[in-house]
N, C-alpha and C positions, 0 to 999 in steps of 0.2 A: 370711391374711397372706402365705403362701408364694407363692400364685398371684398376689397383688397385686404382689409384688416382681418376679417374672419377667415379668409383663405390662408393668410399668414399664420394665424393661430392654429388652424387645422394642421398645417404642415409641420409646425414646431411641435405640436402634441404627438405627432407620429414619429418624431425623431427620438433619439436617446434622451431620456429625461435626466436632468442633473440630480434629482432626488436629494440624497443626504448632503451633497456638496452645497446645495442651496439652503437646505434646512438648517445646517450648522451655523449659518450666519445669524439666525434668529433664535437659536437655542439659548435659554437662560440656564440650562444645566444639561449635562450629558445624559441622553436617553437612548434606550435600545431602539433599533430600527424596527419598522413594521415587519420587515422580512424576517428578522431574527425572532421576533415574537411569534410569528406564524410557524416558524420552523422549530420552535421550542415546545416544551410541554406546559408552558405557562398558560394560565387561564386568561382569556381576554374576551371582549365583546366586540361585535362588528357594528360599524356605523358608516354613514355616507353623508356628504354635503354637496351642495350645488353652488358653483361659482357662476352666477348668471351675468351675461354680458348683454348690454343694450345700448343703442345709440342715443346720444343727446345732442343738443345744438352744437356743442363744442367737442365732438369726438365721442369716444366710447367710455362707458362706465361699468362697474360691477356693483352688485347688490350686497349689502351687509346688514346684519341685524344686531340690535342691542338686546341681550337677554334680560329678562326680568330678574330682580333680586330674589334670591331664595336660599334655603339652607343647602348649599351644595358647592362643589369645587369650581363650577363654571358660572357662578352667580354674577350677573351684570356685565359679563364679558361681551366683546364684539366678535361676531362669528359669521360664517356663511349659514344660510338656512340648511337644516339637516338634522339628523338624529340617528337613533339606534335602529338596527335592522329588526323588523318584526318577523315572527315565525312564518307568517303567510306571504312575506315579500318574496317574489320570484328570484330577484337578484339585487345587488347593491344599487344599481341604477334605478330600479323601481323604488328602493328606499329613499334615494335622494329626491326623486320626483314627488313621491308621496309626501315626504316631510316638507318639501318646499311649498306644496299646495296647502298643507295643514298650517304651516307657520306664517306664510305671507300671502296666501290666497292666489298664487299664480298656478294655474292648472298645467299639468304635464303636457297637454295637447298644444300649449302655447310655447313650449320649449323645444328647441332642437339641440340634442346633446351631440357635441362635436369631438369629444375626447375626454381623457382623464389625466390627472396629475398623479404624482407618486403618493402612496399611502403614508400616513403619519400615525405613529403610536403616541397615545396620550396616557402617561403613567398614572396620574391621580385618579382617573376614572377607568383605567384599563381598557380603553377603546383603541381598536385599529380602525382608522377612518380613511375611507377612499373618497377623494375629491373628484367630482365630475365637472366639466365645463360645458355650459349650455348657452344658447343664444335665444333671446326673447324674439318671437316673430312679430310681436305687436308692442306698442308703447305700454310700459308697465303700469298696472293698477294694483296697488298693494292693499291687502286686507289682513293686517297682522292679527294673529291669535293673541288676545290680551292675556291669556293664561301663561304664555311662554315668552312673548315678544313685547318689549317696551317700546321699541322704535325700529323702523326700517328706513334705510337711506341708501342713496347711490354715491359711489366714490369714483372719481375720474381715473381712468387708466393713465392719463398723462401725469397725474399727481403721483401715482404708484411708480412711474418710471423716472420721476425727478431725481436728480443726483443726490439731493439731500432728504430723500423720503424716509430713510432709516435714521432713527434717533435713539438716544439713551432715555430710559424712563424708569420710574419706580412705581411698582404696583403692589396692592395689598392682596395677599393670598391666604387661604385657609380661614378657619373660624376664629383663630386668635389674632387675625389682622396682621400677620407677619408681612414685612416689607421685602420685596425682591427686586433687584436691579436687573433690567431686561433690555434687549434690543427690540424696538417696536416701530410700527408705522404710525404716523399721525394722519388719521383719516377724518378730515373736517373737524379737528379738535378732539377726536376720540382716539384713545390708545389701543392699537391692535397688536397683540403680542401672542406668544404661545403657538399652538398648532395652526391657527388661522394665519398668523404672520409667516410661519414656515411655508404654508401653501402659496401665499402671495409672493414670497421671495422666489419660489421656484418659477411661478408664472412670469415674474419680472425678469428673471435670468433667461428664460426661454425667449422672451421678446427682445432682449438686448444682444443675443449672440449673433 
């Protein structure tokens, strides 16, 4: 069953990705696509994240982190491990693997990258982010970086696929604590919205088709 699930994910990631169709379901405001940003003269930064899959007693899960609170637009948000591309990174997959190791202590040698999801543009931080999908070859042992990560947890793929997984939520954004109504996933009591929710929505749609 484990191999069947990963084989299905491999096949779906090689098909035409739903991209913006899936992203729009979770957008709290209209944003330019990553492709539009890359094709324009707009300044942007590159980043990458890793959607890690691993088996548990009751099926498969993915790994999410809760970022530390800080003076920034992504303070305390739920996300995939990842970050900005460094000048010495050979490519964005290297970025995703490096950042995953730095943030949650999982070494790249323990991850098999099986594909990519569609890139997402994040206007507040001007990042074009590429999500990679990886499989942990051994049971996860997390060592979170206390400077960046407040918590690491696994979330069931079955819960992601549940028909009532997407909910309405109100979140605080910006330094002035402005409230924003969003579509979000409830991941073990934590609100997952924004770019991470857009990536999860695409993965969800891929598995449902």
